[in-house]
C-alpha positions, -999 to +999 in steps of 0.1 A: -175-278-012-151-281-041-121-258-043-121-238-075-094-242-100-074-211-110-090-213-145-125-209-128-116-177-109-122-154-139-091-132-131-079-105-154-050-109-178-021-084-173-034-065-204-069-064-189-055-053-155-036-024-171-068-012-189-091-016-159-103+013-139-081+015-108-090+021-072-081+057-063-054+045-039-016+048-042+008+028-020+041+043-008+068+022+008+091+042+029+124+024+034+110-012+035+140-035+039+124-069+033+121-079-004+095-105+006+074-077+021+078-057-011+066-086-031+036-092-009+026-055-012+027-059-050+005-090-048-020-072-025-020-041-047-029-063-077-058-078-057-074-045-050-066-027-084-043-002-067-033+026-091+004+027-084+031+016-059+060+039-051+092+023-038+113+048-018+147+050-002+162+016+006+131-003-006+141-029-031+128-028-067+119-054-093+133-075-108+146-094-079+140-131-071+129-125-035+103-099-047+091-122-074+088-151-050+060-134-031+047-111-059+039-140-082+040-117-113+022-087-098+052-065-106+041-069-142+005-058-136+008-031-110+024+002-121+054+011-099+081+037-097+112+041-076+118+074-057+149+081-036+132+106-013+098+098+003+092+133+016+098+148-018+073+124-032+047+132-005+050+169-014+045+161-051+014+140-043-001+167-021+006+193-048-015+171-071-043+172-046-037+137-034-043+131+003-015+114+022-020+091+051+009+075+070+000+042+086+016+049+119+009+051+157+008+088+165-008+111+190-036+122+167-039+090+147-074+081+135-082+044+140-087+027+107-122+016+115-131+052+123-113+067+092-138+084+068-126+082+032-135+110+008-143+090-023-139+121-045-102+123-038-072+100-043-053+089-012-017+077-009-010+054+020+025+053+034+039+022+050+072+024+068+103+004+077+098-028+096+117-015+126+115+023+126+081+028+108+074+058+087+100+086+089+090+114+113+094+140+086+069+121+064+045+117+094+048+155+100+039+162+064+010+137+062-026+149+060-036+120+082-021+092+103-041+061+104-036+034+131-047-002+129-064-011+162-046-039+180-056-056+212-028-080+220+007-076+234+026-067+202+032-031+192+027-036+154+019-059+126+042-069+098+042-043+070+027-068+045-001-077+069-007-040+076-009-033+039-034-060+034-056-048+063-055-012+052-060-018+015-089-041+022-106-016+045-101+014+021-112-007-009-143-018+009-151+018+019-147+030-017-168+002-031-195+001-004 
């Protein structure tokens, strides 16, 4: 097997990306401290045609060299917006009939593989701080909490890995 060259991958230009129909998924980053994680989320969001990324609280914003290092230009293709208060944003999204799902381990969390996605509605997925997770007040306001099943000794995955797993799963369910 021969590896494909980038020119053979038939990827969209930034202009084509901006005009393309987006996946009805919004990503919300709640106080993510690592700029490399932020960049990785942008890159993953580009891969799955995510509608928008909201950067909240202490989450860093473009342009920043550490974000760009992992985003590889995805901050130019993916629409994004900074919001100071995650809870306020969650309320706005819900007022716009967007379902909000925190990616968190909670008492009534639905395992990702069991989560049934309503393809007629938009969903916003909230990823939290690398140490503290999604703020409790945001969890309390969420329509769902989704947990990624894990079977080893660690309690969580890195936020950029979690984002990749969740977006791939939801994208697959929407495009099945």
